[in-house]
N, C-alpha and C positions, 0 to 999 in steps of 0.2 A: 457543647452549646453552639459552636459555630455551625455545625451541620444541622442542628435543630432549627437555627434561625434561617437556614436555607431551605426549610420545608421538609427535612428528613426526620424519620423516627426509627428507633431500633427495630421494632416489630409491631404486631397488631395489638399487643396488650399483654396482661399477665398470663403466664404459662403458654405463651405462643410457642409454636414448634418450628419457626423459621425466622431468620434475621435478614435485615436489608442492607448489609454492608457493601453490596455491589450496586446499590442505587446510585445513579449518576450524581444526585445532589450530595451524597456523602463523599463520593470520589472527588467532586469538585471542591468541597469545603476542606477536605483533608490535604489535598495537593496545595491549595492556597495557603493553608497554615504551614505546611512544610516549607514552602517557598519563601516564607518570611525570613527563614534562616538560610536556606540553600541558595536562593537566587537574589533576594532583596538585601540580605545582610543586615536586617533591622531587628533580628531576634537572636539570642544566644544559640550556639549549637546545642542540639539535643543532649549531647554527652555532658555538657556543663550543667544543664538543667537536671539531668538524672543523677549526677554525682553530687552536686551541691544543693539543689533545690531552687525553684524559682523564687521562693521567698527570701532565701539567703542572697541570691544575686541582686534582688531588688533592694533589700535593706543595706547591702554593702555598696550601693551606688553604681552597680554594674548594669542596671536596667531602669528604664524610665516608667514602665507600667507592667503590671502583671494582673492575673485574675486569681481570685481565691474566695473562700467562703467567709461568712460573717463571723464564724468562731475564731478566725485568725486576726480579727481587728486588733486585739490587744498585743499580739506578738509583733505585728507590723509597727504599731505606734511605739512600743517599748524598745524594739531592737534598732530602729532607724535613728540616725543622728540628724535627721532632717524632718521637716513637717510632711506628714503623710495625709493625703486626701483620698476619698472614696467616691467613685463615680459609677454611673450606670454602665452596663455592658454595651458593646457595640450593637447597632441595630442592623440586622440582615434583611433579606427580602421578605421574611415572614415575621419581622419584628425582633425584639430581644427575647432570648430564651435562656433559662438557667435550670440545670438539674436541681430538683428539690431534695435537700438532704434532711431526712427525718430519722429520728432515733426512737426506740421503744424501751420502756422499762419491762424487762422480762424476768421470769423466775425459772430457774433450771428445774426440770421435772425430777431430777435425782437429788435435789437438795434435801438435807436433813432439817432445814429450818424454813420450810415453805410458809408457815403461818407468820413468822417474824418478817420474812421477806415481803409478804403481802402487805403487812402494816407499813413497811418502808415504801413500797410502791404506791400505796394509797396516799401517803404523805407527799411523796415526790410529785404526784399528779395534782395535788391540791392547790387551790389559789394561794394559800398561805405560803407554801414552798415556792411556787412559781414566781410570786411577787418578790419574795426574798432573793431568789436567784437574780431576778431582774435588777435589783438595786445595786448589785456588784458590777454591772456593765461589762460582763465577760462574754455571755452568749445571749441569744434571744430565746426567752422561755416559750412554752407551747400555748399560752393563753394570752389574750389581748392585754389584760391588765399588767401582766408580767412584761410584755413587750413595751408597754408605755413606761414602766419603771426603768427598763433598760435604756430606752431612748432618753429619759431624763438624766440617767447616770452618765451617758455619753455626752449629753449636752453640757453638763456641769464640767466636763473635761474639754469643752470646746471642740468636740468631735461631731461632725455631721455624717451620720451613717444612714441617712434616709434612702440612699441608693439601694440598700438591701431591702428595706421595708416596702419601698415603692414597687420593686420587682415582685415581691411576694404577694402584694395585693392585687396584681393583675392576673386574673385567672388564665389568660392566654400566654403568659410569659414563663411558666414553669412546666417541667415535665419530670416524670419519675424515673428512677433507676430501674432497669428491667427486673421484673419478678419472674424468675426463670429456673428451670432445671439446668443441670450441667454448667452452672455458673463458673466454677473454677476452670473448667476446660475451655469455655468460651473466652475467659479472661486470658488464659495462657496463649491461645491461638492468636487472638487479636493484639496482645501485647507484643509478641514477636513480629507480627505483621506491621504494626504501627512503627516499631523501631526501624524496620527496614526502609519504610517510607521516609521517616524523619531523618535518617542518616544518608538518604539519597541513594541507597542501594537498589531500590526499585521505585517506580512511579506508583501513585495510588491506583491508577488504572490497571497496572500489571499485577499488583499485590492483592487487591481487595476481592477480585472475582474468585480466585482459588481459595482465599481465606474464607469467603462467604460460603462456598461449597463445603469446606471442611467443617465449619461451624454447623451448618444445617444438617450435615450427615450425623451429627451427634444425636439428633432427634428422630432418626429413622428407626 
């Protein structure tokens, strides 16, 4: 999200055959993020985040702020022994950007119960079900009336979660996870690369150019 708010994008769109991990805007954003811990000392070490989880560090009082998705609202509120508030993401040169997390109800082609599964999927997508889900105030449903029901449920618990809905309503503030071939390979390469940067073993400029070449070679 920080790189996206700096004007960067993963690639040119669904099924693209090259990535932009060597883009100066990405390098700048990643090094800035790494330096919050490595140089500024205002973020926990990456080893603590990976072993414990940012949410655990926050709810245990070892961090003042963190970023997470709306589906985690309940966990933060229930696990913290202090009052939790939710705010908008930081604004970068290109505004606020958040990866849009979307789920789909799918039926396995090898299922022996496809007709029954289809009935369940149809119900899950119906307004009746979506509105019911919303009344529990756990996640935001996929339709507007369900979202309204969720907002009401949160409001009844004195929780202001409009930071999430305001972000989602701005068409310029969300972007999609890459739709791509070789996803697991890309994830493996970039996971190792990002760890080396966050641990201070390499700078973003040193690590991302060869990583980008390795990723793009997957599509040749």
